N, C-alpha and C positions, 0 to 999 in steps of 0.2 A: 483280508476283506477287500471288497471292491472300493475304489477311491470315492470318498464323499458320502458313503452310506453309513447309516447307523450312528450309535452313540460311541463316546470315547472311553468312559470309565473302564479301568482295568486293561486298557489296550497298550499298544506299542507306539512309542513316539520317537522320531528321529529329529535331531536338531543339527542342521548344517551350519557350522560356524560357532566358534567358542569365544565370541566377544561378550560384553556385558549383557546385551539384550538376549542372546541365545542362551547363555548360562542362567540368567535369571528366569527365563521362561521354563527351563528345565527344572530349576529349584521349585517354582510354584506348582508346576504340574505334578511333580513327584510328591510334594507336600500335600496337595489336594487329594491324591489317591496313591498311597504307598505301594499299591499292587501294580501300578503302571511300570512298564519297562521303558525307561527313558535313556537314550544314548545321545551323546554330543560328539560330533566329529569336528576336529580342529587340525588343520594341516600343519600348524606350527607347534613348536615345543611349548610346554606349559609356562616356561619363564621367558618366552619370546613375547615382545609387545612392541607396538609402534605408537608413537605419541608419548605424552608424558603425564600431565595432570588431567583429571576429569572433573568437570563442574556439575554438581547436582543442585537443583533448586529445593527450597523448603517444601514446595508442593510435592515434588517427586519423592523426597525423603519421607514425607508424611504418608504417602501411598505405600512405600516400602515398609514402614513401621507397622501399618495396619495389616499388611499381607504376610509379613514374615519378620517378627520382632528380633529373631536371632541375627538375620543379616543386618537389620537396622542397628542393632547394638554393636555389632562388629565394626560397622562403618562409623558409628558415633565415637567409638574409642580412638579412631585414627584420622578422621577427616579434619582438615584445616578450615576454620570459619573466619570470615571477615565481613565487614559492613561497608567499607568505603570504595569509591571509585576515584582514582586520580587521573586527571587529564593534563598532560604536559604539552605546552605549545608556546613557541617563541619565548623560551626562557622563563615561563611562569607555569606553576602547577596549581590547579584548582581541584579541590576535593569536595565530593558530594557523599554524604553518609546515609545510613539507614537502608542499605540495599539487601543485605543478607545473602551471602554466598557460602557454599561449602565445596571443598575440593579434596580429592584423594589421588594419589598416584595411580595411573592406569594399571601398572603391574601389580600393585598391592590390591586394587579392587578385584582383579582377576583371581589373585590368590585366595582372597576371602570367599569368592564365589565358588572356586574349585573346592575349598574346604567344605562349604555348605553342601555342594553337590555330592561329595563323597560321603558325608555324614548321612545324607538322605538315601544313598544308594543309587545315584545317577552314574551311569557308565560314561567315563571320559576317555575318548580315544584320540590321543595327541599324535602328532607327526603322521597323521593318516588322512589322506584325501577322501572326502566323503564320496560314496557312489553317487551317480546322477540321481536327482530328486525323483525322476520317473521310476527308476529301479527301486528306490527306497519305498516309494508309494505303493508298490505291489505287495510288500510284506510288512508294512507299518500302517497303523490306523491314522497317524498324523505325521506330516513332514513339515517342520518349521524351517524355512529358508532364511537364516540370519547371516547370510554370507556376504554382507557388506555392499559397498557402493559399486563394486565390480562383479556383482552377483552372477555366478554361472547359472544358477537356477533361473533367474529372471531372463537371462539371455537365451537359455535353452527353450523357454516357453514364451518367447517374445510375442508370438502371434496371439497368445491368450492374455498376458499381462499388459501388452501394448505400452511399453515404457517410453518415456520421453526424457531425454537428457539434454540439458541446456548448459553450455559452458560459458562462464562469465569472464570479465575483462581484467581481473587482477590476478597476479601471481602471488603465492604465499608459500611459506615453509615453516614446519613445526620444529622448534628447537627447545633447549632448556638452558637455564643459568643456575649457577651455584650460589644463589641467594634467595631469600624469601621476601618478595615484595610485601609491603604493608597493606596493599589494596589491589583491586583489579585496576590495572594501569594501561592507559592509552598514551603513547608518546608519538607526537607528530614531528617529523624531520623534513625540513625543506632543503633538499640537496641540490647540487648543480644539475642533477639529472631530472629532478622533479620531486614531488611529495611522496614520502614513504611513511608507514605507520607501524608501530609496535603494539601488539596486544599481549599483555602479560598478567599472570596471576599465580599466587603461591599454591603449592600442593604438598609441601613438606617443610620441615624445620629449616632446611637450607636449600630449598629447590623451588624453582618457578618454571612454569610453561611460558615460552615466548614464541609468539607467531609474528613474523615479519611479513608485511604485505606491501605491494606496490602495484600500481596500474601496469598493465602489460607494456605500454610504451616506455614508462619510466624504467621498468625492469630491463628492457632491451637497451635503453640508453646507458644504463649502468654497466652493460656488458655481461650481465649475469646469465644470459642465454648461451654465452660462448666460453665461459670459464668453469673450472671445476667447482663443484658445490662447496667444498671446504674453503675455497678462496672467497666466494661470495659470502659465506657465513662469517669469515673473519672481517670482511668489510662491514657487514651488518653490526658486528660487535663494536667497531669503531664509530659508526654513525650514531649508535644509541649508547655510547660509552657512559654518558651521565646517568641514564636510567639503570645501567648495569653496574655502576660503580667501578668501571674499568675491567670487569670480569669478562672472560670469554663466553662464547655461546657453544653449545654442544648439540650435535645431531644424533639421530638414531635411525639409520637408513633414511635420513631426511632428504627430500627432493623438492624443488620448486614445482608447483603445480597450479593449475587453474581450477577453481571450484566448479563443480558440476551439480546442478539441481536435478534430482531424480524424481519423477512422478510416474505413476502407473495407473492405467485405466481400471485395472482390476488387481486385487491383492491376493486372490486365492484361485486355485485351479484344482477341482476335485478335492483331494485331501492334502494338497500342498498349499502352504500359506506363507506369504512374505512378511518379514518383521524387520524393523529398524531401517538401516541404510539401504537394504535390498528393496524396500518398498518406497522409501522417501528420504531425501536429505534436506537439511536446512543449514544455512551458512553458519560457520563457527563463531561469527561475531556476536551471535546471541546465545552461544553456548548450549546448543539444543540437541546434538546428535545422540549422546548417551541418554540424555533425559527422555527423548522421544522413544528410543529403543526400550528402555526400562518400562515406560508407561504403556507401550505396545504390549509388552509381556504381561503386565498387570491386567490390561483389558482382555487380552486373549484368554488368559487363565480364567478370568471371571465369566466370560461368555461361554467357555466350555463347561463351566460348572452350572450355568443357568439354563442351558439348552440341551435337550435330550438327544437331538440329532446333530451330527457334525456340520452338515451344510447350513443349518440354522445358526449354529454357533459362529461359524466363519463369516456368515453374512452379517450377524450382529456385531462381530468384532470390527469389520470394515465400516459398518454404518456408524458405530460409535467413534472410531478413531479418525476416520477420514476428515470430518469437519475440523477437528482439533489440529490435525497435521496441516491441513490446508491453511488454516489461520496462522499457524506457526511459520509455514513457508512464506506466506505473504509478508509477515513481519521480518523474516530473515531476508527476503528479497529487498525490502525497503532498506534494511541495514546494509546489505552488501552493496547496493547501488549508491548509498550515501558515501561509502568509502571509495567506490569507483569514481565518484564525482567530488572527492575531497578537495580538490584544487579550488573549486568555486566557493568554498567556505573559509579558507584560511585567513582571509582578510577581515572576517567578522570580529567585532570586539570580543575580548577574551572570555567574558562570562556568557555572552550569547553563543559563542562557539561551543563552549562546554555544554550549555543547555541543549543546543542543537544536536550535539553528539549523543547525549544521554537519551534524547527523545526520538532518535533517528528511526527506530523500528515502529513507532507509534504505539508500542506497548507501555512504555514509560511515558506518562503524560504530565502536564503542568500540575494537575491536582494531586496525583499520587506522589509526584516528586516533592510537592509542597508538604505532604504529610510525612515523607521520609526525612526531608531536610529543609525545614522552612527558612532557615537562615540563608542557605545557598540560593533558593528561589528568590528570596527578598533581594539578595545582592544582584541577581540577574535582572530583576525588574527595575531596581534602582539604576543600573547601568543603562537600561533601555528607556529611562525617563518615565516609567510608569509610576503614578502617584501611589503612595502607601494606601492600602485598603481598596485599590481599584484593580479588578481583574483586567488583564491585557486587552480582552475583547471590548472593554468599555473605554478605551482610550480614543481620543478623536483622531481623525485622519483627513488630510487636505489633498484634494485633487483639483488642480487649477484654482479657480476661484471659489470652489465649493468645499466647505468643511463638514464632514460627516461626524455625528456625535458618538458613533461607535463603529466597530468593524464588521457588523453583520449586514448582509445583503439578502433580501428576498429574491431568490434566483428567478429569472424569466421562466414561466411555465405556461405552455399553451393551454387555454381553457376551452376553446372550441364552443364559445357561448355567445358570439356576436350575432346581431341581426343579419339577415341574408345579404344585406348590402355592405357588410363589414363594419357597421357602427357599433361601438361598445355601448352597453346599456347598464341597467341597474345592477346586474350581476357583477360587472367590472367595478362599479363604484363600491359595492359592498366588499367584494373580494380584496381589492387593493387597499381600500380604506381601512378594512379590519386589520390588515397586516401592517399598515402604517401606524395605526393606533397601538399595535403590538410591540412597538419599540425598536424595530430595525433601523439602522442608520440610513439605509438606502432600499427603496422598494422598486423593483423593476417590473415593467409590463411584460407580457408575453411578446413573442415576435410579432411586431405590427407590420403588416404587409404594405409594400409601396405601390402596389397596383392590384387590380382584381385578378390579373393573370398570375400574380405572384403569391396568391393565397395557397395555403396547404389544403384547407377544407373550405366548404362554403360558409362555415361559422367562424372563420378567422377574422380578427380585427384588422382594420386598415387605417391609413392616413393618406388616402388618395382622393378624398372628397371633402368639401367644406363642412358637411354635417359630421364627419369624423373628427375634425378639429374641434368643433364645438362640444362634442360629447366627451372628448378627452380633457378639455378644459374644465368640465364639470368635475372630473376625477382629480385633477391636479389641484384645483381650488379647495376641494375637501381635504386632501392630504395636507396642504400648507396651512389650512385654518384649524383642522381638527387635531393634527399631530405636529405642532410647531417644532422645527428643527429637523424633521424627517424629510429626506430628499426623495424625489420620485424620478426615475429614469425610464426612457423609452428605448426599446430594442427594435431597430429597423432591419427588415430582411425581405428576401424574395425566395420563394420556395424552390425555384428551379425545377429539376426533374422529379422532385418529391411532392409536387402539387397535385391538385385535383383528386384528392383521396377522401375517404369516409372519415367521420369523427373517430377519434382514437378508440372509444369504447364500442364502436360498431365494426371495427376491423382496421387496426393500425396499418398504414401504408397501402391499404387496399383501394383500388380505384372505385369511384362512385358507380353505383348500378346504372345511373343515367345522368345526363347533364354535365358530362366531363368537358373541360375546356383544354385547349392545346397547351402543351408545356414547352418551355425553352430551357436550354442549358448550355454549358460550355461545349459539350460534344453530344452527338446523337446516340446516347447510351441510356437505356431505361434503367430505373432503379432495380427492378427485378425483371429479368428476362422472361417474357411470356406472361407477366402479370401486369406491370405498369406500362403505360404507353411510351413509345419512343419519342423523346423530346426533339424539338427543332434546334439545331446548332445555330446560335446567334451569329449574325453577320456583324461586321465592323460597324455598319450604320445602325443596326439594331442595338448594339452595345451602347451607343450614344443615347438612344432613347431610354434604355434601362437606367443609365447613369442619371438622366434627367428626372426619372421617377424618384430616385433616392433623394435628389436635391429638393424636389417639391415637397416630399414627405418630411424632410428635415426642416424646411421652412415652416411647415404647418406645426411640427412638433415644438419648435421654438415659440411660436405664437400661442400654442396650447399650454405653455407654462412648464414644460419638462425641465428639470434641473441638469440632466445628463443624457447624452445620446450614446447608444452602443450600436456599432455596426456588426451585424451577424454574419460572420465568415466561417461558421462551423456547421457540423452535423449534416453535411452533404447538401445543404441548400445552395442557391445559385452561386454566391461568391465563394463558398467553400468548394463548390464543384470546379472552379477555376484553379484552386490551390492544389488539389490532390492530383497526382499523376494517374491515379486509378480512374478518375472521372474527366480528366482533361487530356484529350488525345489530339488537340488542335496542332496544326502545322504552320499557323500564321504567327504573328508577333505576340499572340496571347497564349501560346502553348509551347511546350518544350521543356527547357530547364526551369529551375525554381524562379529565377528572376523574371522569366517570361510569364510563368503562371501567376506571378504576383501582380503583373502589370494592370489587369482590369480591376481587381480589388483595391489596389492603391489609387487608381484613377477615381474610383467611386469615393474612396476615403477623402482624397484631396478635394473633390467637388463638394462633398458634404461639409468638410471642415471649413471650406470657404464661406458657407452660408450660416453655419452654426455659430451662435454668439461666442465671442472670444473668451469670456470669463467662465463659460460653462464647459465642463470636461467632456471629452469624447473618448470612449473606450472601444475596444475591438474584441469580440469573442472568436476564438479559433479552436479547431480540433487539433490538439498537439500530437496526436497519432491517429492513424486510421485503424489500428489494431488488425492490420491485414498486410500480407506480404506484398512488397512493391509499392506501398502507399506512403503517406507522409510519415516521417520518422521524428523522434524527439529532437534530433539534430536539425532537421528541416524546420521544426517549430521554433527553435531559437532564432533561426535566420528570418522566419516570417515575422516574429515578434520584433526583431531588430529593425526590419524594414518599416513596419508600422510606427515604431518609436521614432525613427528618423523622419517620418512624415508628420509627426506631431501628436500621436496617440498619447493620452495621459495615463492609460493603464491597459493591460492585456487581461482579458477574462479567459482563463485557460480551462477548456473542456477537452473532451476526446471523443473520437469515434462517431458513429451514426452516419458515416459517409457511404459505406457499402454494406449490403446485407450479410455478406459472408465474414464479417468481422468476428474476432475472438477476443473480446476484452477480458482483462484480468480483474474481474470484479472483486471488491472487498472494501473494507472501511477506509475511507479517505484515499481511494485507489488512484484518483487523478491528481492528487496534490503534488507528487514528485515532479510532474511536468511543469506545474506553476513554479515550484521551488527552483527548478533548473533555469527557467526563463528569468525569474527575478534576479538570481545571482549571477547569471551570465550576461544579461542585457542591461541590468541595473535600471529596470523600469518597474513601477508598482504592478502587482498582479492581484487578480481575484481568483482564489482557489475554489473549485467546485468538485462535486462528486462524492456522494456518500459521507459527507461531513454531517454528523447527526447529533453530536454532543457539544455543550459549551466547553467542556474540557478539551476537545479537539481544537476548537477555535482558539482558545487561550494558548495551547501548545504551538499551533502553527504560527500565530502572530508573534509570540515571544521568541521562537526559534529563528525568526526571519525567513520563513519559507513562504509566507504570504502576507499581504497587506490588508486584504479584505477576504472574508469567507462568505460564499453564497450558498444558501441552503434552500432546497426546494421542498421535498416531501415533509421534512419536519414542520415547515410552515403550513402545509396542508393539514397536518395532524393538529397543529396548535398555532393559530394565528398570533398568539401572545408569546411565542417561543422566547423572544429576546427578554421580555419583562420577566418571564418565569425563570430564565437563566440568571437574571440579576437577583431575584428573590432567593433562589436556591444557593447562591453564593454569598448571601447576606450583604449584597451591595445595594446602596441607595445613593445615587449621585447623578450628575449631569449626563452621563453616558447612557442612562436608562430612565428617562423621564416618564413617570406614569401619568396618563391623562387624568385630570382632576376627577371625573366621574368614576374612575377605576381604582383610585388610591386605597379605598377601603379593602380591596382585594390583593394588596401588595405583599401580604404575608402568606407563607405556605400553610395550607390547611393541614390539620393532623391526619396521619395515615396509619393504617394497620401495619403490623410487623410481618416480615417474611423470614422463613428459616433458610439457612444456608444448605448447600448440597451435602449429601452423605458421602462418606468415603466410598471409593469404588469397590474395593475388595477387602474384607475383614476376615481373617482366619484365626485370630486369637493368639494365645501364647505359644 
């Protein structure tokens, strides 16, 4: 039949690749319709396998049980189960329980799937290279490309699938040991060459998978790039002798490799569809490869059953699986980067280190870890000085002379609601006052402009006129009187090349239809070529005038009663424009290398710091990456933070992006927090984490793991001004970290709510 036309029942199916995902897809499709002709091509022998043990989650096993109880029962009889995770570091092993793992040897898993395929009538063609997918597609109704991370199918149709492969910075090797660990084990070794780690788990009565991993630089310093693999494996066995009980490590065609993340713009082409590692990969440190492939097979089979036409079924398969896979890949990326940056965590207290490791992917959190192992979490909290019964987010934090009663910050959010002359009005009083009453430890204003020329829009607030100072004083007085203990901070900034635009809801970053004012910037580069005006590149004399604008605004802010001042050096506004090489093309003393690009922002910081009251903290918001080639990198961000810290910044507020319109941010839950984490642990300065932090569980996790000191939330506070108080109520907390205003105390208990039912199993075929 023609590729991609018609329905599948009773047709011919070709599966390229005899790994778990391909075999299980064959099992399901044959079981759903015994009349189908299903053939699996596998170039290796049936007893050839690479790798050792395979981990399957309870969720995946549940899906297998519903779809094919025969396979599930075969697995149940043979897999190894355990609940604990052991973390060995600096001579101490800490254990966290309640996690629930199951593992089976990869060779045995394949044998079970071979047996099930044969019982159902699936044709297995071993030691046979599959014909090209395009050839198979001509005489098969469906071709499933389950041919792995090095997929020839994906490569042959790269112009359709548009794959992207990202190679990461650690080297790792798959090995085995002749002992069964009691738990999923992480061992950290600090060697003369650098930090290395062992990931290990049991998969048989006397067998464990062992993965040894080290940063590329450490791996090379150990000389493992230049010696036989067997020699490096022997050295690994000596390094981790305590974990292995002195036993050797064994390979199986094992080699040192760097992990590659695979993504594809499309997963199907006509009647050819990618499955498992051919479509996507996720780092082994969250044990996801086989799990994702098996779940792909479940979803693909279900979609083929539910849709009459093949194109609809393949579209539904990708629509269903892509968000799940992308979420897993974000978690895997966070996990692999945690291990890439392991050196910055090794000096943490032992229990914090263990908690940090367990929550590294952001999938395990403070709350669900507390449910799994409350004693472990209680010990971590005790080590961190958290009082019993107090969630970490409700512990106080001191910045200079200011003590915040909790770790929640209402993030700066432009409201575009000022009077035409930049004066804040009743809206700002109600907006900021409501969020102060809502319990946050610190409430931040939007970016307050230091001059009329420095506005983003005509409705942006300012601190460049006496009436501005008086209007802001009205707001700070209300916060201090109405929400005692809540601090209010001001963020000072200048729009630079991103000014003279419409209100956000009228066209974000679009120039005004009339009444535009001239823009200034580090360099004469418009924000959007052909859309936004070309700014004037500031001269040295003009820089002095801008610096004085910041100083005068800071003096007004101090008189207006603000408790904290933040200098806005992020998001492509004026000071950020000096920091990024994409927006600073100057050839004078204020352009060139990073030290020169820092010069003007540091001059402004120093001038403001000189007039800002000594007891009040001063922070700096930066964009830790431009999310664009050639722009600010995470390494640059560490040096930028270090420079501001050396000049007296009390904390760094770590955001990302919005510097150039062609950015490609990696959006996702808490997606910016790794940048804050890195700065905190490299520079040893307090940080404010921002970026899609939406739950109190995330806040608790970040604080207790030592990845952030404060967490700034924006949209959650637009949705719920009382977000912090509600977080306290939902956790059953009542204490000084979340004081309810007297008029609101009657509402401090959670109202009753209706029930919701959980999701149904994806594919149920019965006995």
